[in-house]
C-alpha positions as CSV (number, residue, x, y, z in Angstrom):
1,X,-17.6,-25.3,55.4
2,X,-14.9,-24.1,57.9
3,X,-12.1,-24.5,55.3
4,X,-14.1,-22.2,52.9
5,X,-14.5,-19.4,55.4
6,X,-10.8,-18.5,55.7
7,X,-10.2,-18.0,51.9
8,X,-13.5,-16.0,51.6
9,X,-12.5,-13.8,54.6
10,X,-9.0,-13.2,53.0
11,X,-10.6,-12.4,49.7
12,X,-13.0,-9.9,51.4
13,X,-10.1,-8.2,53.2
14,X,-8.1,-8.1,49.9
15,X,-11.0,-6.6,48.0
16,X,-11.5,-4.0,50.7
17,X,-7.8,-3.1,50.7
18,X,-7.8,-2.8,46.9
19,X,-10.9,-0.6,46.9
20,X,-9.3,1.7,49.5
21,X,-6.1,2.0,47.5
22,X,-7.9,2.4,44.1
23,X,-10.3,5.0,45.4
24,X,-7.4,7.1,47.0
25,X,-7.5,10.7,46.3
26,X,-5.3,12.5,43.8
27,X,-3.0,15.1,45.4
28,X,-1.9,17.9,43.1
29,X,1.4,19.7,43.9
30,X,1.0,23.4,44.5
31,X,3.5,26.2,45.1
32,X,3.1,28.0,48.4
33,X,3.4,31.8,48.1
34,X,5.1,34.1,50.6
35,X,1.9,34.4,52.6
36,X,1.7,30.7,53.1
37,X,-1.2,30.2,50.7
38,X,-1.3,27.5,48.0
39,X,-1.5,28.7,44.4
40,X,-2.7,26.8,41.4
41,X,-1.2,23.3,40.7
42,X,2.1,23.3,38.7
43,X,3.9,20.6,36.8
44,X,7.4,21.3,38.1
45,X,9.1,23.5,40.7
46,X,12.6,24.8,41.4
47,X,15.1,25.2,44.2
48,X,13.7,27.4,46.9
49,X,10.0,26.8,46.1
50,X,7.8,25.7,48.9
51,X,5.7,22.9,47.5
52,X,2.5,21.5,49.0
53,X,1.4,18.0,48.2
54,X,-1.4,16.6,50.3
55,X,-0.5,16.9,54.0
56,X,3.1,17.6,53.2
57,X,5.2,20.6,52.3
58,X,8.7,20.1,50.9
59,X,11.4,22.6,50.0
60,X,14.8,22.1,48.4
61,X,17.1,24.7,49.9
62,X,20.1,23.9,47.7
63,X,22.1,21.3,45.8
64,X,25.8,20.4,46.1
65,X,26.9,18.8,42.8
66,X,29.4,17.3,42.9
67,X,29.6,16.6,46.6
68,X,33.0,15.6,47.8
69,X,33.1,13.5,51.0
70,X,35.2,14.6,53.9
71,X,36.0,11.0,54.6
72,X,38.8,9.8,52.3
73,X,37.5,6.3,52.3
74,X,34.0,7.3,51.0
75,X,34.2,8.1,47.3
76,X,31.9,7.6,44.4
77,X,32.6,4.8,42.0
78,X,34.8,5.6,39.0
79,X,32.7,7.5,36.4
80,X,30.2,8.6,39.1
81,X,29.7,11.6,41.3
82,X,27.8,12.3,44.5
83,X,24.9,14.8,44.5
84,X,23.5,16.0,47.8
85,X,20.1,17.8,48.1
86,X,19.4,20.0,51.1
87,X,15.7,19.3,51.7
88,X,13.1,20.2,54.3
89,X,9.8,18.5,54.9
90,X,6.8,19.7,57.0
91,X,3.9,17.6,58.2
92,X,0.8,19.7,57.7
93,X,-1.6,17.0,58.9
94,X,-3.3,16.8,62.3
95,X,-1.6,13.5,63.3
96,X,2.0,12.3,63.4
97,X,3.4,11.1,60.1
98,X,6.6,9.4,59.1
99,X,8.9,10.6,56.3
100,X,11.4,8.2,54.7
101,X,14.1,9.4,52.3
102,X,14.0,6.0,50.6
103,X,10.2,5.9,50.2
104,X,9.3,9.5,49.7
105,X,12.1,10.8,47.4
106,X,13.5,9.7,44.1
107,X,16.2,11.3,41.9
108,X,15.8,11.2,38.1
109,X,17.8,12.5,35.2
110,X,16.9,13.8,31.8
111,X,16.6,10.3,30.4
112,X,14.1,9.4,33.2
113,X,16.6,7.0,34.9
114,X,16.1,6.8,38.6
115,X,18.8,6.8,41.3
116,X,18.5,5.4,44.8
117,X,19.5,7.2,48.0
118,X,23.1,6.4,49.1
119,X,25.1,7.1,52.2
120,X,28.1,9.4,52.2
121,X,29.7,10.6,55.4
122,X,28.7,12.0,58.8
123,X,28.6,15.6,57.4
124,X,25.1,14.9,55.9
125,X,22.0,14.6,58.1
126,X,18.8,12.7,57.3
127,X,15.2,13.8,57.0
128,X,14.0,10.4,58.1
129,X,11.7,10.0,61.1
130,X,8.4,10.7,62.6
131,X,7.1,14.3,62.5
132,X,4.5,15.7,64.9
133,X,1.6,17.7,63.4
134,X,3.1,21.0,62.1
135,X,6.7,19.9,62.6
136,X,9.4,20.2,60.1
137,X,12.7,18.4,59.5
138,X,15.7,19.5,57.4
139,X,18.4,17.2,56.1
140,X,20.4,16.1,53.1
141,X,19.6,13.4,50.5
142,X,22.6,11.9,48.9
143,X,22.7,10.1,45.5
144,X,25.4,8.6,43.4
145,X,24.9,9.3,39.7
146,X,27.0,8.9,36.5
147,X,29.3,11.9,35.7
148,X,27.2,12.4,32.5
149,X,23.9,12.6,34.3
150,X,22.1,15.9,33.5
151,X,18.7,17.5,34.0
152,X,18.4,16.2,37.6
153,X,15.1,16.4,39.3
154,X,13.7,15.3,42.7
155,X,10.4,13.5,42.8
156,X,8.5,13.7,46.1
157,X,5.6,11.5,47.1
158,X,5.0,10.5,50.7
159,X,1.4,9.3,50.8
160,X,1.0,5.7,49.7
161,X,-2.8,5.9,49.5
162,X,-3.1,8.8,47.0
163,X,-1.7,9.5,43.6
164,X,0.3,12.6,42.6
165,X,3.8,13.7,43.1
166,X,5.9,16.9,43.1
167,X,8.8,17.4,40.7
168,X,11.5,19.8,41.8
169,X,14.1,20.7,39.1
170,X,17.6,20.8,40.6
171,X,19.5,22.6,37.8
C-alpha cells in the first residue's frame, strides 16, 4: 500500500498544477494613454507606445538597426546584422516580480521566424532582474538576425500562468 501512495500523491500534485496552468487567466494587451489609463485591447503596437499586459507595462523607446558594436572583436556572423531594442518594463503588481530578457521577449520577422537574445558589448545594458512593486527598468535587448530579415516585431509575455502577449512592431 505504501508504494502506491507516492505515485498517487505525485499524480494529484501534477493534476493540480495542470488545472492551475490550464485555468490561468487571459491577459489582453492594451495601449496606455497619456493619462495613464488603459484603452481597448489592440492587436499590435508601435515604438513609443506604452503597453499594459497583465501586471506589466512595456515600452520600446527606440531601435538601432543595424547596431555596430564598439568592440572590434564582437561582430555579427557574415550575412547577419545586430538589432538592439531600447526597452523599458514596469512591474505594476503589488509584489516583487522578475523580468528576464530571455523568457519575456522574443524577436520575430515577417516570416514568423524567431530570434534569440544575443550578447554584444558593454555599451548595452540589460532589463533582467527583480523589480519591486511599481518599479521600472530600462535596458537594451540585442538580437542577431539575417541581413534580409524584415518586418521585425517584439513579442512580450512575462507571466507563465496566463495566456496573451503584446506585439510591438519595430519598423
